[in-house]
N, C-alpha and C positions, 0 to 999 in steps of 0.2 A: 175690695184689696185687688188692686190693680198691679201692685209689682210683686216682684218674687225675687228672693235671697238667689244670690251667686252661688253656682254649685261648686263645693268642697271649700265653703270659703270659712275660715275657723270663729271669725268675731265681725259683728255688725255695730254700727256707731246708731248712735239715738237717733239720728237724722236719715239714715237708711231704714230703719226699721218704722219711723213716722211715716216714708217716703213708700214701703212696703204694705201698708195699710191706709192710705191717704188721710193722715189725721195730725196733729199738730204735737212735738215733742214734749209741751206740756201735758199732753194725756197720757204721755210713754211713762213717765214721768209717776204720773199721777196712779197708775195701772200698778207700775213698779212696788210703790209703797203700798197699796190696795191688797196685791196678791201676792203671797207668799211663794208662790210657787216660779216669780220672776226675780233672777237672782244672778243680774249681770256684774261681771268684773268689774275694778276701775283701775286705771292705767295710772300713770304717776302724776299727770298732772287732774286726777280726779275723773276723767272722762269714762262714763258708760261702756262697755264693751258686752252687747248681747252675743250667747252662745246660738247655735241653731236649736237645743230645746227651749232658750227663751223664746226664740221668735216662734218655734210650735207651740209654746203655752201662750204667747199674744192672737195667734191664731186662733186657738180656745177661747181666751177671754174675749177677744172680737166676738167670734161667732156668738156666744151667749148675749153676751151686752148689745152689741149694734145691731146685728144680724136675727137674732130671735128675743130681743126687748127684754131681758133680764134685769132687775136692778141688780145693784152692785154685791146686796147680801144675798139674792136669791143667787147671780152668777158662783160665790164663792160656797152655799149651801150643793152647788150643783158639784161642784167639782169634788168638795169633801166628799159627798156620797155615790159619786157615777165616774169619779178619773179613771179608772181601766177602762170604761164602756168611753169615753170622751175620746181616750186616748188613740184606742182602736179605730174609732171613726175618725180622727184626724187621718191617721195613717193610712186608711182606706181613700181618705179623699186626697193627701199626696200623691199617693200609687195611681188613681185614677185621674191624676191630671197630667203625673209623667208620659201616662199612655197616652189620653189628649194629645200633649207637645209630641211624640211621636210619633202618631197618625199624623197628625198633620205634617210632620215635615216629610215624610212618605208622602203624603196625597200633593204637595207642592214639587215635590219630584217626579211626578208623572207627567 
């Protein structure tokens, strides 16, 4: 994952989400169908609009499937059994990422 969501943005297009994770939009659509925790809104044209919560859930799925090697069924089971722990870990990671960004900015000002 080399992209970051823009702070304060309400919705992300499928292309923006795909770039955040460096994957094809087809994988985003596939995971949307496979994982019921992904619930994008759709505009009048039918374009998907993902919320920050959807992006956070993609982080969880990406971590389980791409980084930790879970199968889709294994990732679904992990989400069912340990959703609260996974959510807490994602919050910790997000906080640490923000802290790192802040510290790098301070370092660059020195």
